[in-house]
C-alpha positions, 0 to 999 in steps of 0.5 A: 543818624548823627547821635547813632555816630555819636554813639558809635563813637562813644562805644568805641572809645570805651572798648578801647579804654576797657581793652587795656584797663582789664586786659592786661590779664590776658599777659600773666603767663607772658609777663611770668615768662618773658619779664620773669616776674613772680605772681605777686608782681604781675598782680601788682602790674595788672592792678595798675590801670585800676589804680591810675583809673580811680586816682583821675576819675573825678578830675576827667569829670569835671573837665569834661562838665568845664569844657565838654566831651570831645577835647577831654575824650580825645586828649585822654585817650590820645595820652593813654596811647602815648603811656601804653607806647612807652610801656610798649617800646620804651619801658626798661623793668617792671617799675617803669611799665607799672608806672606807664600803666598807671599814667595810661589807666588816669588818661583812658578814665577821661573816656569813663567820664567823659563817653556816658555824658557824650551818649545822654546829650545825644538821645532823649530821655526816650532812649537815653536807656537803650543809648547806654545799654548799647554803650555800657556793652563796651566793657564784655566787648573789651575784655573779649577783644583784649582777650582774643588779640592780646595772647595770640600777639604778644606770642608772636611779638613779644610783650611790645606787640601786644602791649602796642596793639593796645596803644595803635587801637587808642591812638586811633581812636582819639583821632576818629573822636577828635575829628568826628565826635561833636558835643551835643548842645545844651542850653547856656548857663542863666546869668552865668551862675553856677548849677546847683550841686546836686548831692546837696540836700538830697541821699540819691545819687549816693543811694545810687553809687552806693546800690550801683556798688553793691552789685558788682559783689555779685557780679564779680563774684560770678564773673571771677569765680565761674570758670575756676567753679566748673573746673573744680566742681563740675570737672569741666576743661578749662577751655570749654569753661572758658568757651562756655563763660564767653557765651555769657559773657555775650548773653550779659552784653545783650542783657544791658540792651534789652534792660535798657530800652525796657527801661525807656519804654516804662519810662524810668530805671530805678524801678526797674533796677531794684526789680532786677537786684532782686532777681539777681540775688535769687539766681546768685543764691540758687547757684549757690545751692547748686554749688553746694550740691552740684547738679547739670543745673550747675552750669547753666545757673552760672551763665545765668547769674553771668548775664543777670549780674551784668544788666543793671550797669547801664540802668545805674549810669543813665539814671545818675547822669539823668539826676545830676543834670547836665552840668553836673553829670560829668562829676557824678559819673566819676564819683559812680565810676570810682565806686564801681571800680573800687568795688571791682577791685576789692571783690576778687581777692576778698571772696577767693579768700573766702571761698578758699577758707570754706567753699565755693558756695558761701561766697555766692550766697553772700554775692547774694545779700549784697544784692538784696541789700542793694535792691533795699538801697535803690530810692524808689521813685515817682514821677512828677511833672518837670519845669517848662523847657526841661525834659517831658518828665523827672522823679523824685525819692518817694 
């Protein structure tokens, strides 16, 4: 029972962090009207939390490896609450607001690096896929929470009310982590020798990082442009298109849980990840064709694309932590998160340029090609016996 409480706490912490890292775009209109900012200035502010996040991920991962997850998550999320509080009630001008959002993102990076490590430590190998799949639903949950709460709060109480909500949310979760979370038991290091670096002498982790980053391209292409595509190509209203995208994001969250459970049953993360990368390429390619030749199937294929492109996220994180080992999992997850967030920051402007210069279908076709490339990069593994006292099985590249 206790491990499920740790999973709930880790998921809640990640949801709170995602709400402010990815939730600032929902204040774009209010930033323009209340702060009299241009769209370019709003874009810079939207990027600020991600900038802080990327800069701090590896450092927080190293801290989690050394001092444990509970302290790192509680301190980081508490610091994020303080920075967001300053942004809500103490910032005057765009520069101050941007600086505080960068600090909040850097502090919130602690959750990205440590919450996955917390969940992995509390669950055995036979349940980790399901557990990490549940934990990875925090991204759509956080974005959904921000989308539902922040625009009404900004309208009723101004920007301080909306950003202040995020500060209070992070503060409450930080307290819950400090009081109720517990680091998982791990065997003491023998002879006080440092654990071997899993990146030395093997490209396995780098291939997992690279393949997962490539899969971010179709995920963010479908997620970022499906709504405007339906409006521009199929003539939908933004409200109806938004409702359909919300359903698609919910299916994406469900897919992470189901795929995680599937990986537990087959006892492997990377083979299902490769198979899903191939399916992703086929679905996104079909969406490209239906965009080039619009039909009633266009909306269905876009929903399917959003759902399937989200499915591999938990597998890549679980595999990274498992292959890095307990002593290095925090740093490895920091590297993994850095690659994914850098790719996520680049995809929307690059794909927007491609679509603006050509049409929607070439952008989706390019996303399908990157999914094929990911399938080629994902390492194929085979099971080998584990050493005495370790997990029942482990995998090495075949």
